[in-house]
C-alpha positions as CSV (number, residue, x, y, z in Angstrom):
1,X,-35.9,33.3,-71.5
2,X,-38.8,31.4,-69.8
3,X,-38.3,27.7,-69.1
4,X,-40.3,24.7,-68.4
5,X,-38.9,22.1,-66.1
6,X,-40.0,18.8,-66.4
7,X,-38.9,16.0,-64.2
8,X,-40.0,12.5,-62.9
9,X,-41.0,13.4,-59.6
10,X,-44.6,13.2,-60.2
11,X,-46.6,10.5,-58.2
12,X,-48.5,9.4,-61.5
13,X,-45.4,8.9,-63.5
14,X,-44.9,5.0,-63.5
15,X,-48.4,4.5,-64.3
16,X,-49.4,7.2,-66.9
17,X,-49.7,5.7,-70.3
18,X,-48.5,7.5,-73.4
19,X,-46.4,10.1,-74.3
20,X,-47.3,13.7,-73.5
21,X,-46.3,16.3,-76.5
22,X,-43.6,18.3,-75.0
23,X,-43.7,20.8,-78.3
24,X,-47.0,21.6,-77.3
25,X,-46.6,22.6,-73.8
26,X,-43.9,24.7,-74.5
27,X,-45.8,26.5,-77.3
28,X,-48.9,27.0,-74.8
29,X,-46.3,29.0,-72.1
30,X,-47.1,26.8,-69.2
31,X,-44.5,26.6,-66.6
32,X,-44.0,23.9,-64.1
33,X,-45.2,20.7,-65.9
34,X,-44.5,17.6,-64.4
35,X,-43.4,14.8,-66.8
36,X,-41.2,12.1,-66.5
37,X,-37.3,12.8,-66.6
38,X,-36.9,16.0,-68.9
39,X,-35.7,19.5,-68.9
40,X,-36.9,21.4,-71.7
41,X,-36.0,25.2,-72.9
42,X,-39.2,26.8,-74.4
43,X,-37.0,28.2,-77.0
44,X,-35.0,25.0,-77.8
45,X,-35.6,22.8,-81.0
46,X,-35.3,19.8,-79.3
47,X,-36.1,18.6,-75.7
48,X,-33.5,17.1,-73.3
49,X,-33.9,14.2,-71.4
50,X,-32.3,13.7,-68.0
51,X,-32.4,9.8,-67.4
52,X,-31.9,9.5,-63.5
53,X,-29.8,6.2,-62.8
54,X,-29.5,4.2,-59.6
55,X,-26.2,2.4,-59.0
56,X,-26.6,-0.4,-56.3
57,X,-23.0,-1.3,-55.0
58,X,-21.9,-2.3,-51.9
59,X,-19.8,0.7,-50.0
60,X,-19.9,-1.6,-46.7
61,X,-19.8,-5.1,-45.7
62,X,-17.9,-7.9,-46.7
63,X,-17.8,-7.0,-50.6
64,X,-17.1,-3.1,-49.9
65,X,-13.7,-3.5,-52.0
66,X,-15.6,-4.5,-55.0
67,X,-18.3,-1.9,-54.6
68,X,-15.5,0.8,-54.7
69,X,-14.2,-0.6,-57.9
70,X,-17.5,-1.1,-59.3
71,X,-18.5,2.7,-58.4
72,X,-14.7,3.7,-59.7
73,X,-15.6,1.8,-63.3
74,X,-18.5,3.4,-63.8
75,X,-17.4,6.9,-62.8
76,X,-14.5,6.4,-65.0
77,X,-16.5,6.1,-68.3
78,X,-18.5,9.5,-67.5
79,X,-15.4,11.3,-66.5
80,X,-13.8,10.2,-69.9
81,X,-16.9,11.0,-71.9
82,X,-19.3,13.5,-70.3
83,X,-22.9,12.5,-69.3
84,X,-24.7,13.8,-72.2
85,X,-25.4,11.5,-75.1
86,X,-27.8,12.9,-78.0
87,X,-30.8,14.0,-76.3
88,X,-30.2,12.8,-72.8
89,X,-28.2,13.6,-70.0
90,X,-27.6,10.8,-67.7
91,X,-27.7,11.6,-63.9
92,X,-26.3,8.8,-61.4
93,X,-27.1,8.4,-57.5
94,X,-25.1,5.6,-55.8
95,X,-27.0,3.1,-53.1
96,X,-24.9,1.5,-50.5
97,X,-26.1,-2.4,-50.8
98,X,-24.3,-3.1,-47.6
99,X,-23.2,-6.4,-49.0
100,X,-26.6,-7.7,-48.2
101,X,-29.6,-9.0,-50.4
102,X,-32.3,-7.5,-48.1
103,X,-30.5,-4.1,-48.1
104,X,-30.3,-4.5,-51.6
105,X,-33.6,-4.7,-52.2
106,X,-34.4,-1.8,-49.6
107,X,-32.4,0.6,-51.3
108,X,-33.7,-0.2,-55.0
109,X,-37.0,0.5,-53.5
110,X,-35.7,3.8,-52.0
111,X,-34.3,4.8,-55.7
112,X,-37.5,3.8,-57.2
113,X,-40.2,5.0,-55.1
114,X,-38.5,8.0,-53.2
115,X,-36.0,9.3,-55.7
116,X,-37.8,8.2,-58.5
117,X,-34.9,6.9,-60.7
118,X,-35.6,5.7,-64.5
119,X,-33.3,2.6,-64.3
120,X,-31.4,0.6,-61.9
121,X,-27.8,-0.6,-62.2
122,X,-25.9,-3.2,-60.2
123,X,-25.8,-5.3,-57.9
124,X,-22.5,-7.2,-57.0
125,X,-24.1,-10.7,-55.6
126,X,-26.3,-12.9,-57.3
127,X,-28.8,-13.2,-54.2
128,X,-29.0,-9.7,-54.3
129,X,-30.1,-9.2,-58.1
130,X,-32.4,-12.1,-57.7
131,X,-34.1,-10.1,-55.1
132,X,-34.4,-7.2,-57.3
133,X,-35.5,-8.6,-60.4
134,X,-39.2,-9.4,-59.6
135,X,-39.4,-5.9,-58.1
136,X,-38.0,-4.2,-61.0
137,X,-40.3,-6.2,-63.2
138,X,-43.5,-5.4,-61.1
139,X,-42.5,-1.6,-61.5
140,X,-41.2,-1.9,-65.2
141,X,-38.1,-0.4,-64.1
142,X,-35.1,-1.3,-66.6
143,X,-32.3,-3.2,-64.5
144,X,-29.1,-3.3,-65.8
145,X,-27.1,-6.3,-64.3
146,X,-23.1,-6.1,-65.0
147,X,-22.2,-8.1,-62.2
148,X,-24.3,-10.9,-61.3
149,X,-23.5,-14.4,-63.3
150,X,-26.9,-16.0,-62.3
151,X,-27.7,-18.1,-65.2
152,X,-31.5,-18.3,-65.2
153,X,-31.8,-14.5,-65.6
154,X,-30.8,-14.7,-69.1
155,X,-32.9,-18.3,-69.4
156,X,-35.9,-19.7,-67.8
157,X,-36.5,-16.7,-65.6
158,X,-35.8,-14.1,-67.9
159,X,-37.6,-10.7,-67.6
160,X,-37.7,-8.2,-70.2
161,X,-36.7,-5.4,-67.4
162,X,-33.7,-7.3,-66.3
163,X,-30.8,-6.9,-69.0
164,X,-27.0,-8.4,-68.6
165,X,-25.7,-5.6,-70.7
166,X,-22.0,-5.6,-70.1
167,X,-23.0,-8.7,-67.9
168,X,-22.2,-12.6,-68.1
169,X,-23.5,-16.2,-67.3
170,X,-21.8,-18.0,-64.4
171,X,-21.5,-21.3,-66.4
172,X,-20.5,-19.6,-69.7
173,X,-16.6,-19.6,-69.4
174,X,-16.8,-22.8,-67.3
175,X,-18.3,-24.4,-70.7
176,X,-15.2,-23.6,-72.2
177,X,-13.1,-25.0,-69.6
178,X,-14.6,-28.1,-69.6
179,X,-14.1,-28.2,-73.4
180,X,-10.7,-27.1,-72.8
181,X,-9.7,-29.8,-70.1
182,X,-11.0,-32.4,-72.3
183,X,-9.3,-31.5,-75.3
184,X,-6.0,-31.4,-73.2
185,X,-5.9,-35.0,-72.4
186,X,-7.7,-34.6,-69.1
187,X,-10.1,-37.4,-68.6
188,X,-10.9,-37.6,-64.7
189,X,-11.8,-34.3,-62.9
190,X,-13.0,-32.9,-59.2
191,X,-14.6,-29.7,-59.1
192,X,-14.4,-27.5,-55.9
193,X,-16.5,-24.4,-55.7
194,X,-18.0,-21.9,-53.4
195,X,-21.4,-23.5,-51.9
196,X,-23.6,-21.4,-53.0
197,X,-25.7,-20.6,-56.5
198,X,-22.9,-19.2,-58.3
199,X,-20.4,-21.8,-57.4
200,X,-23.0,-24.7,-58.4
201,X,-23.5,-22.8,-61.8
202,X,-19.7,-23.0,-62.8
203,X,-19.2,-26.3,-61.6
204,X,-22.2,-27.3,-63.5
205,X,-21.1,-25.7,-67.0
206,X,-17.7,-27.2,-66.6
207,X,-19.0,-30.9,-65.5
208,X,-21.8,-31.0,-68.2
209,X,-19.2,-30.1,-71.0
210,X,-16.5,-32.5,-70.0
211,X,-18.6,-35.6,-69.0
212,X,-20.6,-35.0,-72.6
213,X,-17.1,-34.9,-74.2
214,X,-16.5,-38.4,-72.4
215,X,-14.7,-37.3,-69.1
216,X,-15.3,-38.5,-65.7
217,X,-16.3,-36.4,-62.7
218,X,-14.7,-38.0,-59.7
219,X,-16.2,-35.7,-56.9
220,X,-18.0,-32.4,-56.7
221,X,-16.9,-30.2,-53.7
222,X,-18.7,-27.4,-52.4
223,X,-17.1,-25.8,-49.4
224,X,-19.3,-22.9,-47.8
225,X,-18.5,-19.3,-48.4
226,X,-16.2,-18.3,-45.4
227,X,-14.2,-21.4,-45.4
228,X,-11.1,-21.0,-43.4
229,X,-9.5,-24.8,-43.6
230,X,-9.4,-26.5,-46.6
231,X,-7.6,-29.4,-45.6
232,X,-10.4,-31.8,-45.4
233,X,-11.2,-30.9,-49.4
234,X,-7.7,-31.2,-50.0
235,X,-7.4,-34.5,-48.7
236,X,-10.4,-35.8,-50.5
237,X,-8.9,-34.5,-53.8
238,X,-5.7,-36.0,-53.2
239,X,-7.6,-39.4,-52.8
240,X,-9.8,-39.2,-55.7
241,X,-6.4,-39.0,-57.7
242,X,-7.9,-36.9,-60.6
243,X,-6.0,-35.8,-63.6
244,X,-7.3,-32.2,-63.0
245,X,-9.1,-30.2,-60.8
246,X,-11.4,-27.3,-61.5
247,X,-12.0,-24.5,-59.0
248,X,-14.1,-21.4,-58.5
249,X,-13.6,-19.8,-55.4
250,X,-14.6,-16.4,-54.3
251,X,-13.1,-13.5,-52.5
252,X,-10.8,-14.5,-49.4
253,X,-11.8,-17.8,-49.8
254,X,-9.7,-18.3,-53.3
255,X,-6.6,-16.8,-51.5
256,X,-7.1,-19.2,-48.6
257,X,-7.5,-22.3,-51.0
258,X,-4.5,-21.3,-53.3
259,X,-2.5,-21.1,-50.1
260,X,-3.0,-24.2,-48.8
261,X,-3.2,-26.2,-52.5
262,X,0.3,-24.9,-52.4
263,X,1.4,-26.0,-48.7
264,X,-0.5,-29.5,-49.4
265,X,2.1,-30.0,-52.3
266,X,-1.0,-30.1,-54.6
267,X,0.4,-27.5,-56.9
268,X,3.1,-29.7,-58.0
269,X,1.0,-33.0,-58.3
270,X,-2.4,-32.1,-59.9
271,X,-3.0,-29.4,-62.9
272,X,-5.5,-26.8,-61.6
273,X,-7.8,-24.7,-63.7
274,X,-9.4,-21.8,-62.4
275,X,-12.2,-19.4,-63.5
276,X,-11.1,-15.8,-63.5
277,X,-13.3,-15.4,-60.2
278,X,-10.3,-17.0,-58.4
279,X,-7.5,-15.2,-60.2
280,X,-9.3,-12.0,-60.9
281,X,-7.5,-8.8,-60.2
282,X,-9.2,-8.1,-57.1
283,X,-8.0,-11.3,-55.5
284,X,-4.5,-10.9,-56.6
285,X,-4.1,-7.3,-55.2
286,X,-4.9,-8.3,-51.7
287,X,-3.1,-11.6,-51.7
288,X,0.5,-12.9,-52.2
289,X,1.8,-12.7,-56.1
290,X,3.7,-15.9,-55.6
291,X,0.6,-18.0,-55.0
292,X,-1.0,-16.6,-58.2
293,X,2.0,-16.5,-60.6
294,X,1.5,-19.1,-63.2
295,X,-1.8,-20.0,-62.7
296,X,-4.3,-20.7,-65.5
297,X,-7.5,-19.8,-65.6
298,X,-10.7,-19.1,-68.0
299,X,-12.7,-15.9,-68.0
300,X,-14.0,-13.3,-70.4
301,X,-11.7,-10.3,-68.9
302,X,-8.0,-10.4,-69.3
303,X,-6.3,-6.7,-68.4
304,X,-3.5,-8.0,-70.0
305,X,-4.9,-8.6,-73.3
306,X,-2.8,-7.2,-76.2
307,X,-5.3,-4.8,-77.7
308,X,-5.3,-1.1,-77.8
309,X,-8.9,-0.8,-76.2
310,X,-7.9,-3.0,-73.5
311,X,-4.4,-1.4,-72.9
312,X,-5.8,2.3,-72.8
313,X,-8.5,1.5,-70.3
314,X,-6.1,-0.4,-68.1
315,X,-3.6,2.1,-68.1
316,X,-5.7,5.2,-68.1
317,X,-7.8,3.6,-64.9
318,X,-4.6,2.8,-63.1
319,X,-3.4,6.1,-63.6
320,X,-6.4,7.7,-62.0
321,X,-7.5,5.2,-59.3
322,X,-4.1,3.4,-58.5
323,X,-4.7,0.1,-59.2
324,X,-5.2,-2.5,-62.5
325,X,-8.7,-2.4,-62.9
326,X,-10.5,-5.7,-62.0
327,X,-13.4,-7.4,-63.6
328,X,-15.8,-5.4,-61.0
329,X,-14.4,-2.1,-62.7
330,X,-14.4,-3.2,-66.1
331,X,-17.8,-4.5,-66.0
332,X,-19.1,-1.3,-64.5
333,X,-17.2,0.9,-67.1
334,X,-18.8,-1.5,-70.1
335,X,-22.3,-1.0,-68.7
336,X,-22.1,2.8,-68.4
337,X,-20.9,2.7,-72.1
338,X,-23.3,0.4,-73.1
339,X,-26.4,2.7,-71.7
340,X,-24.5,5.8,-73.3
341,X,-24.5,3.9,-76.6
342,X,-28.3,2.9,-76.1
343,X,-29.6,6.5,-75.4
344,X,-27.3,8.1,-77.9
345,X,-30.2,7.8,-80.7
346,X,-33.2,8.1,-78.9
347,X,-35.5,10.8,-78.8
348,X,-35.8,12.6,-75.5
349,X,-39.7,11.2,-75.4
350,X,-38.9,7.7,-75.9
351,X,-40.6,5.2,-73.9
352,X,-39.4,2.7,-71.4
353,X,-40.0,0.0,-74.0
354,X,-38.1,2.0,-76.7
355,X,-35.1,2.3,-74.0
356,X,-35.2,-1.5,-73.7
357,X,-35.4,-2.3,-77.2
358,X,-32.4,0.3,-77.5
359,X,-30.3,-1.5,-74.8
360,X,-31.2,-4.9,-76.3
361,X,-29.7,-3.8,-79.8
362,X,-26.3,-2.3,-78.6
363,X,-23.4,-4.3,-80.0
364,X,-19.9,-3.5,-79.9
365,X,-16.9,-4.6,-82.1
366,X,-14.4,-3.9,-79.2
367,X,-14.3,-3.4,-75.8
368,X,-11.7,-3.6,-72.9
369,X,-13.2,-7.2,-72.9
370,X,-13.3,-7.5,-76.7
371,X,-16.6,-8.0,-78.9
372,X,-19.9,-7.9,-77.1
373,X,-23.6,-8.2,-77.8
374,X,-26.7,-9.8,-76.3
375,X,-28.4,-12.8,-77.8
376,X,-32.3,-13.4,-78.5
377,X,-32.5,-14.5,-75.1
378,X,-30.6,-11.6,-73.6
379,X,-27.8,-13.4,-72.8
380,X,-24.1,-11.9,-73.6
381,X,-22.0,-13.2,-76.4
382,X,-18.3,-12.4,-76.0
383,X,-15.0,-13.7,-76.5
384,X,-13.7,-16.3,-73.6
385,X,-10.0,-16.5,-72.9
386,X,-7.7,-19.1,-71.4
387,X,-5.2,-17.1,-69.0
388,X,-2.5,-17.0,-67.7
389,X,-1.1,-14.9,-64.1
390,X,2.4,-13.4,-65.1
391,X,4.2,-10.5,-63.6
392,X,3.1,-7.0,-64.9
393,X,5.1,-5.1,-67.4
394,X,7.7,-2.6,-65.4
395,X,5.6,0.5,-66.8
396,X,2.4,-1.1,-64.4
397,X,4.5,-2.5,-61.6
398,X,3.1,0.1,-59.1
399,X,-0.5,-0.7,-59.9
400,X,-0.1,-4.4,-59.2
401,X,2.6,-7.2,-59.4
402,X,0.9,-9.7,-61.5
403,X,-2.1,-9.9,-64.0
404,X,-3.8,-12.0,-66.6
405,X,-2.6,-12.3,-70.0
406,X,-4.3,-14.3,-72.8
407,X,-2.9,-17.6,-74.1
408,X,-5.7,-18.7,-76.2
409,X,-9.2,-17.4,-77.3
410,X,-12.7,-18.6,-78.3
411,X,-15.0,-16.2,-80.2
412,X,-18.3,-15.2,-79.6
413,X,-19.0,-17.8,-76.7
414,X,-22.8,-18.2,-76.4
415,X,-24.2,-18.8,-72.9
416,X,-25.5,-22.0,-74.4
417,X,-22.0,-23.3,-75.6
418,X,-22.5,-25.3,-78.4
419,X,-25.9,-27.0,-77.4
420,X,-29.2,-26.2,-78.9
421,X,-30.7,-23.3,-76.9
422,X,-34.2,-25.1,-76.7
423,X,-32.9,-28.3,-75.7
424,X,-30.8,-26.8,-73.1
425,X,-33.3,-24.8,-71.7
426,X,-35.6,-27.9,-70.7
427,X,-33.3,-29.1,-68.5
428,X,-32.8,-27.4,-64.9
429,X,-30.6,-24.7,-64.0
430,X,-27.2,-26.1,-62.6
431,X,-27.5,-26.5,-58.9
432,X,-25.8,-28.7,-56.1
433,X,-28.0,-31.6,-57.1
434,X,-28.1,-31.0,-61.2
435,X,-24.5,-30.7,-62.2
436,X,-25.7,-31.3,-65.9
437,X,-25.3,-35.0,-66.3
């Protein structure tokens, strides 16, 4: 049987407008045609598209462990569901971003310009995603962002090519935390967050809602990433005499903070509200379970959520990879599922714009997170949970000592919380100098 191999390795692929009729070439008997992303049999009734995906994740550097979870989450979806959906087969290549924004951009360029991928997925750090978005937009490459919380990517700096499929906004759960803290009777708060954009957005989200409800922010503390000694910050917290402290500390910083919070005796003096970043499974896996047990946090992923979809995912992943899936694994799993659902109904000759439209229209009634969709601005809409760290059930003990269970649920939380989107977007993005009030 003669076959026509059509692929996306043509130097003119990215700039050639329109769609060429594959059926016409098949009828002509021409062999070796170069077209974007397709492999077609001359006798087939319908062409099959090969969608080449470049996944950007750290396999080295200080976030390599999270990068492995990202890769495992992505692979787990396809291991269970295959790689062909409708007329599209998804082919994945992985690129090590080395936990660096500069390397992330270099790898994105390699994926697009040398390896001719059709779509990018990743990365872990906000700084890396913010470096890639202008590049992807310039080259008209869809870029799915499951990990980076940077608010403005779905707000003032939105690009149609940057899509938070399976992603989130940094301030989104923090808005809920601010509302819950005031509702719970707290009136004076201190925030302590990692001192970069992600932390500023978490602190701003909490502070704006808490302040607008009538609460007072006594102090904002922004320890830099890599802080080892939190004693100066803890002394300032104690001196401020707050009713509650809101914390978002990333990676090893979260473990150091919690150990010192306990050793200073503050765990017995002041209520602490964390975001899921501090109590993520990735942190609890490496740290002493005793410093996490009983902690309260607000987030959108709870491995202990009492739902069959979540539990099937958690148990299956744990059995395959040896640990309870953290938010990085779950996000990449959902993004793989999201892309698969988007392409399932597309014809093989779908344009990039049609692919983007299909991705934006995907909705899920349930996922390991709960319901999920995008709003008209490209921001995720999902459930947010008040969570508590408790011991895992006996059946999962070998995969992790503690996990987060749901104490309360807020349905269909918008990136704008209860604010009018147009009014909200007139204010600056949360930053060190702007905390929402």
